[in-house]
C-alpha positions in Angstrom: -53.7 9.3 -7.8 -52.3 5.8 -7.0 -49.2 7.8 -9.0 -48.1 9.4 -6.1 -47.3 6.5 -4.6 -44.6 5.3 -7.1 -40.9 6.5 -6.7 -39.9 8.4 -9.6 -36.6 6.6 -11.4 -33.2 8.1 -10.2 -31.3 10.3 -12.7 -28.8 8.9 -14.6 -25.3 9.1 -13.4 -22.0 8.3 -14.9 -19.0 8.2 -12.3 -15.4 8.2 -13.5 -13.0 5.9 -11.1 -9.2 6.3 -11.5 -7.9 3.8 -9.5 -4.3 2.7 -9.2 -5.1 -1.2 -8.8 -5.0 -2.5 -12.7 -5.1 -6.1 -11.8 -8.9 -6.6 -11.5 -8.8 -10.4 -10.8 -6.8 -11.1 -7.7 -5.6 -8.2 -4.3 -6.8 -5.1 -3.8 -8.2 -4.5 -7.2 -10.3 -7.7 -7.4 -12.0 -6.3 -4.2 -12.1 -2.7 -5.9 -14.4 -4.2 -8.1 -16.4 -6.3 -6.2 -17.7 -3.4 -4.4 -18.3 -1.8 -8.0 -20.3 -4.2 -8.7 -22.5 -4.5 -5.6 -22.8 -0.6 -6.0 -23.8 -1.2 -9.3 -26.6 -3.8 -8.9 -28.0 -1.5 -5.5 -28.1 1.6 -7.6 -29.1 0.7 -11.1 -29.3 4.7 -12.5 -25.4 5.0 -11.8 -22.8 3.6 -14.7 -18.7 3.5 -13.1 -16.1 4.1 -15.8 -13.0 2.5 -14.8 -9.7 3.7 -15.7 -6.6 1.3 -14.1 -2.4 1.7 -14.3 0.2 1.0 -12.4 1.5 3.6 -9.9 4.4 5.0 -11.5 2.1 5.7 -14.9 -0.7 6.5 -12.8 1.4 9.3 -11.1 2.2 10.5 -14.5 -1.6 10.7 -15.8 -2.8 11.9 -12.3 -0.5 15.0 -12.5 -2.1 15.2 -16.4 -5.0 15.2 -15.4 -4.8 18.1 -12.6 -2.9 20.0 -15.0 -6.2 20.2 -17.7 -8.2 20.4 -14.2 -10.2 17.0 -15.3 -9.2 15.1 -12.3 -11.9 12.1 -12.4 -14.7 12.1 -10.5 -13.3 9.6 -7.8 -9.4 8.5 -7.4 -6.8 6.9 -5.7 -4.7 9.3 -3.9 -1.7 8.6 -1.4 -1.4 10.1 2.3 2.2 11.1 1.9 2.5 14.7 2.1 5.2 14.3 -1.3 2.1 13.8 -3.2 -1.1 14.8 -1.2 0.1 18.2 -0.2 0.0 19.6 -3.3 -3.3 18.6 -4.6 -5.0 19.6 -1.8 -3.1 23.4 -1.8 -4.1 23.3 -5.4 -7.9 23.0 -4.8 -8.1 19.6 -6.2 -9.8 17.3 -3.8 -13.5 17.8 -2.3 -13.2 18.1 1.2 -15.3 15.8 3.2 -17.3 15.4 6.1 -15.5 13.4 9.2 -18.5 13.0 11.0 -19.6 10.5 8.2 -17.4 8.1 9.2 -18.1 8.4 13.1 -18.7 4.5 12.9 -16.1 3.4 10.4 -14.2 2.2 13.3 -10.6 4.0 11.2 -8.0 3.3 13.3 -6.4 6.5 15.5 -4.3 8.4 13.7 -5.2 6.6 10.1 -6.6 10.0 8.8 -4.1 12.1 9.4 -2.0 11.8 6.3 -5.4 12.9 4.7 -6.2 15.9 6.2 -4.6 19.2 6.5 -5.5 22.3 9.0 -8.3 20.3 10.3 -10.3 19.5 7.1 -10.6 15.9 5.7 -9.5 15.0 1.8 -9.8 11.4 1.7 -9.4 7.8 2.8 -7.5 5.5 3.5 -7.5 2.0 2.4 -4.5 -0.1 4.1 -2.3 -0.2 7.2 1.0 -0.5 5.7 3.6 -2.6 6.9 7.0 -2.8 5.3 8.3 -6.5 5.5 10.5 -9.0 3.8 8.4 -11.4 2.5 10.2 -15.0 2.4 9.8 -18.6 0.2 9.7 -20.8 3.3 11.1 -24.1 1.0 13.8 -21.7 -0.2 14.9 -21.0 3.2 14.9 -24.4 5.0 16.7 -25.9 2.0 19.6 -23.8 2.6 19.1 -24.3 6.4 18.1 -20.2 6.7 15.9 -19.4 9.6 14.3 -15.8 10.0 16.7 -13.5 11.6 16.6 -11.0 13.8 19.8 -9.0 13.6 21.4 -7.8 10.6 24.4 -9.6 11.0 22.0 -12.8 10.4 20.6 -11.4 7.4 24.1 -10.7 5.8 25.1 -14.4 6.6 21.3 -15.4 4.5 22.6 -13.0 1.8 26.6 -15.0 1.6 24.5 -18.9 2.1 21.8 -17.4 -0.9 24.5 -15.8 -3.1 26.8 -19.0 -2.6 24.2 -21.2 -3.9 23.0 -19.2 -6.7 20.0 -17.9 -5.6 19.1 -14.5 -5.8 18.3 -12.9 -2.0 15.8 -10.5 -2.5 14.2 -8.6 -5.4 13.6 -4.9 -5.2 12.4 -2.5 -7.8 14.4 -0.3 -8.0 13.6 1.9 -10.9 10.2 3.0 -9.2 12.7 4.5 -6.3 9.5 4.7 -3.8 10.5 1.2 -2.3 14.1 2.0 -1.6 13.0 5.8 0.0 10.8 3.1 2.3 13.8 0.5 3.0 15.8 3.9 4.3 13.1 4.5 6.4 12.6 1.2 7.5 16.8 1.2 8.4 16.8 4.6 10.2 13.7 3.3 12.3 15.8 0.4 13.1 19.2 1.6 13.4 18.2 4.2 15.9 14.4 3.3 17.4 13.6 6.9 16.8 10.4 7.3 14.8 10.7 11.1 14.1 13.9 11.4 13.0 13.4 11.2 9.4 10.4 13.1 9.5 12.2 16.0 11.4 14.9 16.2 9.2 12.6 16.1 6.0 10.7 19.3 7.6 13.9 20.9 8.6 15.9 20.2 5.4 18.8 19.2 8.0 20.2 15.8 7.4 22.9 16.1 9.4 22.1 14.1 12.3 25.0 11.0 12.6 22.4 8.6 12.3 20.7 9.5 9.5 24.2 8.5 7.8 24.8 5.5 9.6 21.6 3.7 8.6 22.4 4.7 5.2 25.4 3.1 5.8 23.9 -0.1 6.8 21.5 -0.2 3.9 24.6 0.1 1.5 26.3 -2.1 3.2 23.4 -4.7 2.8 23.3 -3.7 -1.3 26.7 -4.2 -1.3 26.2 -7.8 -0.1 24.6 -8.7 -3.4 21.4 -8.6 -1.3 19.5 -7.4 -4.5 19.3 -8.8 -8.0 21.9 -7.5 -10.0 19.7 -5.7 -12.2 17.5 -4.2 -9.9 17.8 -0.8 -10.2 16.1 -1.1 -13.9 13.3 -3.3 -12.2 9.6 -1.7 -12.3 7.5 -3.2 -9.7 6.0 -5.9 -11.6 9.1 -7.5 -12.5 9.6 -7.2 -9.0 7.5 -9.2 -7.8 7.4 -11.7 -10.7 10.7 -12.7 -9.2 9.9 -13.9 -5.9 6.5 -14.9 -7.4 8.4 -17.2 -9.6 10.6 -18.7 -6.9 13.4 -17.2 -8.7 14.3 -14.9 -5.4 14.4 -16.2 -2.2 12.9 -12.7 -0.8 10.9 -9.7 -1.7 11.1 -6.4 0.0 7.5 -5.2 0.0 4.5 -3.8 1.9 1.9 -5.2 3.6 -0.4 -4.8 0.6 1.1 -8.0 -1.4 0.0 -10.6 1.5 -2.4 -11.5 -1.2 0.6 -13.1 -2.6 -0.4 -16.5 -1.0 -3.8 -16.1 -2.5 -3.1 -15.4 -6.0 -3.8 -18.5 -8.3 -1.9 -16.8 -11.1 1.1 -17.4 -8.7 2.2 -21.0 -8.6 1.0 -23.3 -5.5 4.4 -24.4 -4.9 5.5 -20.5 -4.4 1.8 -19.2 -3.1 2.0 -21.9 -0.6 5.4 -21.3 1.0 5.1 -17.6 1.6 5.7 -15.6 4.7 6.8 -12.6 6.2 9.8 -11.0 8.9 10.0 -7.7 9.4 13.6 -6.0 8.7 15.6 -6.9 11.5 17.6 -4.1 13.8 21.0 -3.5 13.3 23.9 -3.6 15.3 23.8 -2.0 18.6 20.6 -0.3 18.1 18.1 0.6 21.3 15.5 -0.4 18.6 13.3 -3.4 19.3 12.9 -6.6 16.5 9.6 -5.6 17.0 9.6 -2.5 15.8 7.7 -1.7 12.4 7.9 0.9 9.7 4.1 1.3 9.2 1.8 4.1 7.8 -1.6 4.5 6.2 -0.9 5.2 2.7 -3.4 4.8 -0.5 -6.7 5.6 0.2 -9.4 7.4 -2.0 -10.6 10.8 -2.8 -13.2 12.6 -4.4 -12.4 15.6 -7.0 -13.6 19.4 -6.2 -14.8 19.6 -9.7 -16.7 16.7 -10.1 -20.0 17.0 -11.8 -21.8 14.8 -10.0 -19.8 15.2 -6.6 -22.5 14.1 -4.5 -22.8 10.5 -6.3 -18.9 10.5 -5.7 -19.3 10.9 -2.0 -22.0 8.7 -1.7 -19.9 6.1 -3.8 -16.9 6.7 -1.8 -18.3 6.3 1.2 -19.8 2.8 0.3 -16.6 1.6 -0.4 -15.5 2.0 2.9 -18.5 0.8 4.7 -17.0 -1.4 7.5 -18.7 -4.8 5.8 -17.3 -4.1 2.4 -13.7 -2.6 2.4 -12.4 -3.9 6.0 -14.0 -7.2 6.0 -13.3 -8.0 2.1 -9.9 -7.3 2.5 -9.5 -9.1 5.9 -11.0 -12.3 4.9 -9.6 -12.4 1.5 -6.5 -12.4 2.8 -5.6 -9.5 0.5 -4.3 -6.5 3.3 -4.4 -4.7 6.7 -7.6 -2.4 6.7 -6.8 0.9 7.7 -10.5 -0.2 9.9 -10.6 -2.3 12.7 -11.0 -6.1 11.8 -11.2 -7.7 14.8 -14.9 -9.0 14.5 -14.2 -10.2 11.4 -11.5 -12.9 12.5 -12.1 -16.5 11.2 -9.7 -18.4 12.9 -8.5 -19.4 9.4 -6.1 -16.7 8.4 -2.9 -17.8 6.5 
């Protein structure tokens, strides 16, 4: 019977992906879409419905989905305790098998934020480093160079304000970028990368070094470091201010390195993007090379997915090193949470 040698067509499957990457034309959103397109080409029985929202609307909708116990099959998540712990504790995420990723080359420690009590519930997309992006041309036109101390950053702030240039754009409305900056200040003021984490765990913020870091940050803000309306600026407005050449700097994570490749940004700005780390504060025991870094955004699978096996198969496909790590690095999109040395080209910006 010749029909015995014919493979039975797979049953049609529809996956719902809920993602915090709404721009599908550049950066991580484009890469995510390219991986989806490849998966669909290799699995014609699968349909993937994408719902994409910016971070803050995403979090609001995510909460609505969990409240109604209707979380889509594959979702974006953050590996920070404030976001992921309640989601794991409520049983919303499917447990993953760590052995599936033994050859995925995830960096040591990168999965810790997505794990609890020895169980894995998600995979990290990136290695996120908090940096100050800067416009090299604006710096050069004002006789400025990259600062290595906070005093030098104060001076840069004064020069730019005197020249009528907004020193740095900040998404104050979204709050988390300011929280990231305070974390960065604690690191640069103390050199202690456990101080803030311990304070959060113990609920005790009485250490005078935490106060000192807050005062240093307050001084920078009072010098007019950010745009006047920064408390009402969301992420999009924040990014646009820098992308349009209206701010000399942009305080954000390394996932925005794709600014340098974004065709929607005028080349006069796009070709001038550089980055440096927040400098150390005066008298600090920290090193100028100390970085505020973490493994933040990632993906997970809903515990209640009706097509869980296919959802996990798709999740695992996203993170095959030749898909995410290679695509992220070689397209100048972000620093992956997986090793990328083998994907170095020598053509990096």
